VEXDREN-2710 file (C-alpha; in Angstrom, 1 decimal):
% VEXDREN-2710
k/r/px/py/pz
1/MET/-8.2/2.1/16.3
2/PRO/-7.5/1.8/20.1
3/ARG/-10.1/3.1/22.5
4/ARG/-7.3/4.5/24.6
5/PRO/-4.4/6.0/22.6
6/ILE/-1.0/4.6/23.6
7/SER/1.4/7.5/23.9
8/LYS/4.5/5.4/24.8
9/CYS/5.4/1.8/24.2
10/ASP/8.5/-0.4/24.1
11/HIS/7.0/-2.9/21.7
12/LYS/8.6/-5.6/23.8
13/PHE/6.3/-8.4/22.8
14/VAL/5.4/-9.3/19.3
15/CYS/2.2/-11.1/18.2
16/LEU/2.5/-13.2/15.0
17/SER/-1.1/-14.4/15.0
18/SER/-4.3/-12.4/14.3
19/SER/-5.5/-10.1/17.1
20/PRO/-8.1/-11.2/19.7
21/HIS/-10.7/-9.3/17.7
22/ALA/-10.4/-11.9/14.8
23/ALA/-12.5/-14.4/16.8
24/VAL/-15.1/-11.7/17.6
25/ALA/-15.3/-10.8/13.9
26/GLY/-15.7/-14.4/12.9
27/PHE/-12.6/-14.4/10.8
28/ARG/-11.1/-17.9/10.2
29/ARG/-7.7/-17.9/8.5
30/GLN/-6.9/-20.4/5.8
31/SER/-5.3/-23.5/7.4
32/GLN/-1.6/-24.2/7.0
33/ARG/-2.4/-27.0/4.5
34/GLN/-4.5/-24.5/2.5
35/ARG/-1.8/-21.9/2.6
36/LEU/0.9/-24.3/1.4
37/ALA/-1.4/-25.5/-1.4
38/ALA/-2.0/-21.9/-2.4
39/ILE/1.7/-21.5/-3.4
40/LYS/1.7/-24.5/-5.7
41/ALA/0.4/-24.7/-9.3
42/ASP/0.1/-27.3/-12.1
43/ASN/2.8/-27.2/-14.7
44/ARG/4.6/-24.3/-13.1
45/SER/7.8/-24.8/-11.0
46/PHE/10.5/-22.5/-9.7
47/PRO/14.2/-22.9/-9.3
48/ARG/15.3/-24.4/-6.0
49/GLU/16.4/-21.1/-4.4
50/ASP/13.1/-19.4/-5.3
51/LYS/11.2/-22.3/-3.8
52/LEU/13.0/-21.6/-0.5
53/PHE/11.8/-18.0/-0.6
54/LEU/8.3/-19.3/-1.1
55/GLU/8.2/-21.5/1.9
56/GLU/6.0/-20.5/4.8
57/ASP/7.6/-19.1/7.9
58/ASP/5.6/-17.5/10.7
59/SER/8.6/-15.4/11.8
60/ALA/8.7/-13.7/8.4
61/PHE/5.0/-13.9/7.4
62/PRO/2.6/-13.5/10.3
63/ALA/-1.2/-13.8/10.1
64/PRO/-3.3/-10.8/9.1
65/LEU/-3.7/-8.5/12.1
66/LEU/-7.4/-8.0/11.8
67/LEU/-8.4/-5.1/14.1
68/PRO/-11.9/-3.6/14.5
69/GLY/-12.9/-1.9/11.3
70/ASP/-10.3/-3.6/9.2
71/ASP/-11.0/-4.9/5.7
72/LEU/-11.0/-8.6/6.6
73/ALA/-13.3/-7.9/9.6
74/GLY/-16.0/-7.1/7.0
75/ASP/-16.7/-9.3/4.0
76/PRO/-13.3/-10.8/3.0
77/GLU/-12.8/-11.7/-0.6
78/ASP/-12.3/-15.3/-1.8
79/PRO/-8.7/-16.5/-1.5
80/GLN/-6.7/-16.2/-4.7
81/SER/-4.2/-19.0/-4.9
82/PHE/-1.2/-19.0/-7.3
83/GLN/-3.1/-21.5/-9.5
84/LYS/-6.3/-19.4/-9.5
85/TRP/-4.1/-16.4/-10.5
86/LEU/-2.6/-18.4/-13.4
87/ASP/-6.0/-19.5/-14.6
88/GLY/-7.5/-16.0/-14.4
89/GLU/-9.4/-15.1/-17.6
90/HIS/-8.8/-11.4/-17.3
91/ARG/-5.2/-11.4/-16.3
92/ASN/-2.9/-9.6/-18.7
93/LEU/0.3/-11.3/-19.6
94/VAL/3.6/-9.5/-19.6
95/THR/5.1/-9.7/-23.1
96/GLU/8.2/-8.4/-24.9
97/LYS/6.1/-5.8/-26.6
98/GLN/4.2/-4.8/-23.4
99/LYS/6.3/-5.0/-20.4
100/THR/7.0/-1.4/-19.3
101/VAL/5.5/0.2/-16.2
102/TYR/4.9/3.9/-16.7
103/LEU/4.7/6.4/-13.9
104/VAL/3.0/9.8/-14.6
105/PRO/3.7/12.8/-12.4
106/SER/0.9/14.9/-10.9
107/PRO/-0.7/17.1/-13.6
108/GLN/0.7/20.6/-14.1
109/THR/-1.8/23.5/-13.6
110/ASP/-2.6/26.3/-16.0
111/ALA/-2.5/29.8/-14.7
112/ASP/-6.3/30.1/-15.0
113/VAL/-6.8/27.2/-12.5
114/ASP/-4.0/28.3/-10.2
115/PHE/-6.4/27.9/-7.2
116/MET/-5.7/24.2/-7.4
117/ARG/-2.2/24.8/-6.0
118/SER/-3.9/25.4/-2.6
119/TRP/-5.6/22.0/-2.8
120/THR/-2.2/20.3/-2.1
121/THR/-1.8/21.9/1.3
122/PRO/-3.8/20.5/4.2
123/LYS/-5.7/22.8/6.6
124/CYS/-3.9/21.8/9.8
125/PRO/-3.9/23.7/13.1
126/GLY/-0.6/24.7/14.6
127/ASN/2.8/25.6/13.2
128/GLU/4.3/22.2/12.3
129/PRO/7.5/22.4/10.3
130/SER/7.1/21.8/6.5
131/ILE/7.7/18.3/5.4
132/GLU/9.3/17.5/2.0
133/PRO/6.6/15.7/-0.1
134/PRO/7.5/12.3/-1.8
135/SER/9.7/12.6/-4.8
136/THR/8.1/11.0/-7.9
137/LYS/11.6/9.9/-8.9
138/ASP/12.0/8.1/-5.5
139/VAL/8.7/6.3/-6.1
140/GLN/9.9/5.3/-9.5
141/ASP/13.1/3.9/-8.1
142/TYR/11.1/1.9/-5.5
143/LEU/8.8/0.5/-8.0
144/THR/11.8/-0.5/-10.2
145/ALA/13.0/-2.5/-7.3
146/PHE/9.6/-3.9/-6.3
147/TYR/8.8/-5.0/-9.8
148/HIS/12.4/-6.0/-10.5
149/GLY/12.8/-7.4/-14.0
150/LEU/10.6/-4.9/-15.7
151/PRO/11.5/-1.4/-16.8
152/VAL/9.7/1.5/-14.9
153/LYS/9.7/4.7/-16.9
154/MET/8.7/8.2/-16.0
155/MET/6.6/10.1/-18.4
156/PRO/7.3/13.8/-18.8
157/PRO/5.9/16.2/-16.2
158/SER/4.0/18.0/-19.1
159/THR/2.1/14.8/-20.0
160/LEU/-1.0/16.1/-18.1
161/ARG/-2.1/19.7/-17.5
162/PHE/-5.2/21.1/-15.9
163/ILE/-6.9/23.9/-17.7
164/PRO/-10.3/25.6/-17.4
165/TRP/-13.3/23.7/-18.7
166/GLU/-16.0/25.7/-20.5
167/GLU/-19.5/24.2/-20.6
168/PRO/-21.8/25.1/-23.4
169/LYS/-24.0/28.0/-22.3
170/ARG/-27.7/27.5/-22.1
171/ARG/-30.4/30.2/-21.4
172/SER/-31.9/28.3/-18.4
173/GLN/-28.7/26.7/-17.2
174/LYS/-28.2/27.0/-13.5
175/LYS/-24.8/26.5/-11.8
176/ILE/-25.5/23.3/-9.9
177/GLY/-23.9/19.9/-9.5
178/PRO/-20.2/19.2/-9.8
179/GLN/-17.6/21.6/-10.9
180/TYR/-15.4/20.7/-13.9
181/LEU/-11.8/21.0/-14.9
182/GLY/-10.2/20.4/-18.2
183/LEU/-7.4/17.9/-18.3
184/LYS/-5.2/18.3/-21.4
185/PHE/-3.0/15.6/-22.8
186/GLY/-1.5/15.9/-26.3
187/ASN/-4.1/17.5/-28.5
188/GLU/-7.0/16.3/-26.5
189/CYS/-8.8/17.7/-23.5
190/VAL/-11.3/15.8/-21.3
191/ARG/-13.7/16.9/-18.6
192/ILE/-12.8/16.0/-15.0
193/ARG/-15.2/16.4/-12.1
194/SER/-14.0/18.2/-9.0
195/ARG/-15.5/19.7/-5.9
196/THR/-14.6/22.5/-3.4
197/LEU/-14.8/21.8/0.3
198/SER/-15.3/24.6/2.8
199/ASN/-14.8/22.4/5.8
200/GLY/-12.6/19.7/4.4
201/VAL/-9.0/18.8/5.1
202/TYR/-8.2/20.1/1.7
203/GLY/-9.8/23.0/-0.2
204/GLY/-10.8/20.8/-3.1
205/GLN/-10.8/17.3/-4.6
206/VAL/-10.6/15.7/-8.0
207/ASN/-12.7/12.7/-9.2
208/LEU/-10.8/9.5/-9.2
209/ASP/-12.8/7.7/-11.8
210/ASP/-12.3/10.5/-14.3
211/LEU/-8.6/10.3/-13.8
212/LEU/-8.6/6.5/-14.3
213/ASP/-10.4/7.0/-17.6
214/THR/-7.8/9.5/-18.6
215/ALA/-5.1/7.0/-17.7
216/ILE/-6.6/4.5/-20.1
217/SER/-6.5/7.1/-22.8
218/ILE/-2.8/7.8/-22.4
219/LEU/-1.6/4.2/-22.0
220/PRO/1.4/3.8/-24.3
221/LYS/1.4/0.9/-26.7
222/ASP/4.4/-0.7/-25.1
223/ALA/3.0/-0.3/-21.6
224/TYR/2.1/-3.2/-19.4
225/ALA/0.7/-0.8/-16.7
226/LEU/0.5/2.9/-16.0
227/LEU/0.2/4.7/-12.6
228/ILE/-0.7/8.4/-12.2
229/LEU/0.7/9.7/-8.9
230/VAL/-1.1/12.9/-7.8
231/ASP/-0.4/15.3/-5.0
232/PHE/-4.0/16.5/-4.5
233/ASP/-6.9/14.9/-2.7
234/LEU/-9.4/12.5/-4.5
235/TYR/-13.0/11.4/-4.2
236/GLU/-14.9/8.7/-6.0
237/ASP/-18.6/9.0/-5.1
238/GLU/-20.4/12.1/-3.8
239/ASP/-20.7/10.4/-0.4
240/ASP/-17.0/9.8/-0.1
241/GLU/-14.9/11.8/2.3
242/PHE/-11.8/10.9/0.3
243/VAL/-10.1/8.0/-1.4
244/CYS/-6.3/7.4/-1.6
245/GLY/-6.2/5.4/-4.9
246/ARG/-7.7/2.7/-7.1
247/ALA/-6.7/0.5/-9.9
248/TYR/-8.6/-0.7/-12.9
249/GLY/-6.7/-4.0/-13.0
250/GLY/-8.1/-5.3/-16.2
251/SER/-7.3/-2.0/-18.0
252/ARG/-3.8/-1.9/-16.4
253/VAL/-4.1/1.6/-15.0
254/ALA/-4.0/3.0/-11.4
255/VAL/-4.2/6.4/-9.7
256/VAL/-2.7/7.1/-6.3
257/SER/-2.8/10.3/-4.2
258/SER/-0.1/11.2/-1.7
259/ALA/-2.3/13.8/0.0
260/ARG/-3.8/11.8/2.8
261/TYR/-0.5/10.1/3.7
262/ASN/1.0/13.4/4.9
263/PRO/2.1/12.8/8.5
264/ARG/0.7/16.2/9.4
265/LEU/-2.7/14.6/9.1
266/ASP/-2.0/11.7/11.4
267/ILE/-3.6/13.2/14.5
268/PRO/-6.8/14.5/12.9
269/GLN/-7.2/11.3/10.9
270/GLY/-6.5/9.1/14.0
271/VAL/-3.5/7.3/12.5
272/GLU/-1.6/5.4/15.1
273/ARG/1.9/6.5/14.1
274/LEU/3.6/4.9/17.1
275/HIS/2.3/1.4/15.9
276/ALA/2.8/1.7/12.2
277/TRP/4.4/-1.4/10.6
278/PRO/6.3/-3.3/12.0
279/ALA/5.3/-2.1/15.4
280/SER/1.7/-2.9/14.4
281/HIS/2.5/-6.5/15.6
282/CYS/3.1/-5.2/19.1
283/GLU/1.1/-7.5/21.5
284/LYS/0.2/-4.6/23.8
285/TYR/-1.2/-2.6/20.9
286/LEU/-3.3/-5.5/19.5
287/SER/-4.8/-6.1/22.9
288/ALA/-5.7/-2.4/23.3
289/CYS/-7.3/-2.4/19.9
290/SER/-9.5/-5.4/20.5
291/SER/-12.8/-3.9/21.7
292/THR/-14.3/-7.1/23.0
293/GLU/-12.6/-10.1/24.5
294/PRO/-13.8/-13.3/22.9
295/SER/-15.4/-16.0/24.9
296/ALA/-13.2/-18.9/26.2
297/LYS/-14.7/-21.2/23.6
298/ARG/-14.1/-18.9/20.6
299/ARG/-10.7/-17.8/21.9
300/LYS/-9.6/-21.5/22.1
301/GLY/-10.7/-22.0/18.5
302/SER/-8.9/-18.9/17.3
303/GLN/-5.6/-20.0/19.0
304/ALA/-5.9/-23.5/17.5
305/ASN/-6.4/-21.9/14.1
306/SER/-3.2/-19.8/14.5
307/ARG/-1.3/-23.0/15.2
308/GLY/0.3/-21.5/18.3
309/SER/2.0/-18.7/16.4
310/GLN/1.6/-16.0/19.1
311/ASN/5.2/-15.4/20.3
312/SER/7.2/-12.8/22.1
313/THR/10.4/-11.3/20.8
314/SER/12.3/-13.4/23.3
315/GLU/10.9/-16.6/22.1
316/LEU/11.1/-16.4/18.3
317/ASN/13.8/-14.9/16.1
318/GLY/13.2/-13.9/12.6
319/PRO/12.5/-11.1/10.1
320/VAL/9.6/-9.5/12.0
321/LYS/11.3/-9.6/15.3
322/ASP/14.5/-8.1/13.8
323/ALA/12.5/-5.4/12.1
324/VAL/10.7/-4.4/15.4
325/SER/14.1/-4.4/17.2
326/VAL/15.4/-1.8/14.7
327/TYR/12.2/0.2/14.9
328/ARG/12.5/0.4/18.7
329/SER/16.1/1.8/18.4
330/LEU/15.0/4.7/16.1
331/PRO/14.3/8.2/17.5
332/GLU/10.7/9.4/17.7
333/VAL/9.5/9.9/14.1
334/ASP/8.3/13.5/14.8
335/SER/11.8/14.5/16.1
336/SER/12.9/15.7/12.6
337/PRO/11.2/16.7/9.3
338/SER/13.5/14.3/7.4
339/LEU/12.1/11.3/9.3
340/LEU/8.5/12.5/8.7
341/SER/9.3/13.0/5.0
342/ALA/10.8/9.4/4.7
343/LEU/7.6/8.1/6.5
344/TRP/5.5/9.9/3.9
345/LEU/7.5/8.5/1.0
346/GLY/7.2/4.9/2.5
347/ARG/3.5/5.1/2.7
348/VAL/3.1/6.3/-0.9
349/CYS/5.5/3.6/-2.1
350/ARG/3.6/0.8/-0.4
351/THR/0.2/2.0/-1.8
352/ALA/1.7/2.5/-5.3
353/SER/3.1/-1.0/-5.3
354/HIS/-0.2/-2.4/-4.0
355/GLU/-2.4/-0.7/-6.7
356/LEU/0.0/-1.8/-9.5
357/GLY/-0.2/-5.3/-8.1
358/HIS/-3.9/-5.3/-9.1
359/CYS/-2.8/-4.4/-12.7
360/PHE/-0.8/-7.7/-12.5
361/GLY/-4.0/-9.5/-11.7
362/ILE/-3.2/-10.0/-8.0
363/ALA/-6.3/-9.8/-5.8
364/HIS/-6.4/-8.7/-2.2
365/CYS/-4.5/-11.2/0.1
366/VAL/-6.3/-13.1/2.9
367/TYR/-3.5/-15.5/3.7
368/TYR/-1.0/-13.4/5.6
369/ALA/-0.1/-9.8/6.7
370/CYS/0.9/-8.8/3.2
371/SER/1.3/-5.7/1.0
372/MET/-1.6/-6.9/-1.1
373/GLN/-4.0/-7.0/1.8
374/GLY/-7.1/-4.8/1.3
375/THR/-7.5/-1.8/3.6
376/ALA/-10.7/-0.2/4.9
377/SER/-9.1/3.0/6.3
378/ILE/-6.1/5.3/6.3
379/CYS/-5.4/3.9/9.8
380/GLU/-5.2/0.3/8.5
381/ASP/-2.9/1.4/5.7
382/ALA/-0.3/2.4/8.2
383/ARG/-0.2/-1.1/9.7
384/GLN/0.3/-3.0/6.5
385/PRO/3.7/-4.4/5.7
386/PRO/5.7/-3.6/2.5
387/TYR/6.6/-7.2/1.7
388/LEU/4.7/-9.7/-0.4
389/CYS/3.7/-13.0/1.2
390/PRO/4.8/-16.3/-0.4
391/VAL/1.5/-16.7/-2.3
392/ASP/1.7/-13.3/-3.9
393/LEU/5.5/-13.4/-4.4
394/ALA/5.0/-16.5/-6.5
395/LYS/2.6/-14.6/-8.7
396/LEU/5.0/-11.7/-9.1
397/LEU/8.0/-13.9/-9.8
398/CYS/6.1/-15.6/-12.5
399/ALA/4.9/-12.3/-14.1
400/THR/8.3/-10.6/-14.0
401/SER/10.5/-13.6/-14.7
402/THR/13.0/-12.5/-12.1
403/SER/14.4/-14.3/-9.1
404/ALA/13.4/-13.7/-5.5
405/SER/17.0/-13.1/-4.4
406/GLN/17.6/-10.5/-7.1
407/ARG/14.3/-8.7/-6.3
408/TYR/15.1/-8.6/-2.6
409/GLN/18.6/-7.3/-3.3
410/ALA/17.2/-4.5/-5.4
411/LEU/14.8/-3.5/-2.6
412/LEU/17.5/-3.6/-0.1
413/GLU/19.7/-1.4/-2.2
414/PHE/16.9/1.1/-2.4
415/CYS/16.3/1.1/1.3
416/GLU/20.0/1.6/2.1
417/ARG/20.5/4.6/-0.1
418/LEU/20.1/8.3/0.8
419/GLY/20.1/7.5/4.5
420/ASN/16.8/5.6/4.4
421/ILE/18.2/2.9/6.5
422/ASP/17.7/5.1/9.6
423/THR/14.1/5.9/8.9
424/HIS/10.9/4.2/10.3
425/PHE/9.6/2.6/7.1
426/PHE/12.7/1.8/5.1
427/GLY/15.0/0.9/8.0
428/PRO/12.9/-1.9/9.4
429/PHE/12.1/-3.1/5.8
430/ALA/15.8/-3.3/5.1
431/THR/16.3/-5.3/8.3
432/TRP/13.4/-7.6/7.4
433/ILE/15.0/-8.2/4.0
434/ARG/18.4/-9.0/5.4
435/SER/17.0/-11.3/7.9
436/ARG/14.9/-13.1/5.3
437/LEU/18.0/-13.4/3.0
438/GLY/19.9/-14.8/6.0
439/GLN/17.2/-17.4/6.6
440/ILE/17.5/-18.6/3.0
441/LYS/21.3/-18.7/3.1
442/ASP/21.2/-20.8/6.2
443/SER/18.8/-23.3/4.6
444/ILE/20.9/-23.8/1.4
END
């Protein structure tokens, strides 16, 4: 997060290498040779056109940003190459009998737990206009495009319902510890931990782990994966302030909350809305976020590792530059509730596709700025791109048996519908896709 907030910026210069803080954090990106090797695998080849989509291109796939406090600035995971993904012992295969991705809407609430309805409205000062929350149907359509080649089905809204939970009464029992809710599905009901918060952003939260266990219980036989999308806040451990989502990849289930992505929370949560993707690659912003300038020796090593990939918009054309150009032309995002609503939807779509990626056995990405990068904060979430890098795209194409061109066309069609083309998440993404498709067309 910047030490000095940037209130206005023209995003004139774009940085395609990691930020200056990368050298301070000791991050060393995989070399170009290692990145190219990560896309290849024994006994697995792609059609010629798909191979073109999997080629490295700095103008389309920049280095990870790596700002102070980011996931990669801590203890990055081991790189997962395409070959390593193929060899993964715990990776679940998509089969004809298990290939459907299921999306479960947020649980309904029984009248006796009607207090939970207030848990979906944040406690925000001021009189901001109401923002339309993300439509579960829109998220379903996005995931259908993102995981093109696999059916994405919505389960009925009545699949899950919160009801009161009655603990067995004991003489000496004291009302301490967590509170419990009952979550009913079919003829079963399970106990779900929850907690009320007097000073929190939301009045209450529900335990993520308990919801993931429930997801496993309702996984249909023909499901490859299942995602529960909830509209209330979540926590995992008692020390957590909140958590946005998690996947049990091996169990093929995930839970994502839309609560913290509400743009009304950007200011109290310190989210840099002005420099959300693709403006997160703004050179001025990255410099402001770098708390300490690296020494000359370390700075030189960092630049050499990036292979001279730091460029301004006037020096390098390509998908990222084109996306930033479109972003610059859009009105301020807080100028209308519809723009804020589209931004909210985009954030949820990106996280939902990320968590489902873990169900496909895809680990956090360390090669590029990529949708499968890990995030350490809600602020870092906003800076992550919606696209998959070449390494992770190879994994997904293999899993879904679709072509890169068909997948990109499906995503483009989603971005262009319902006026999303003029919004701050889907508009730049559509431009990025068109530019990438143009690059491939020119190379054929």
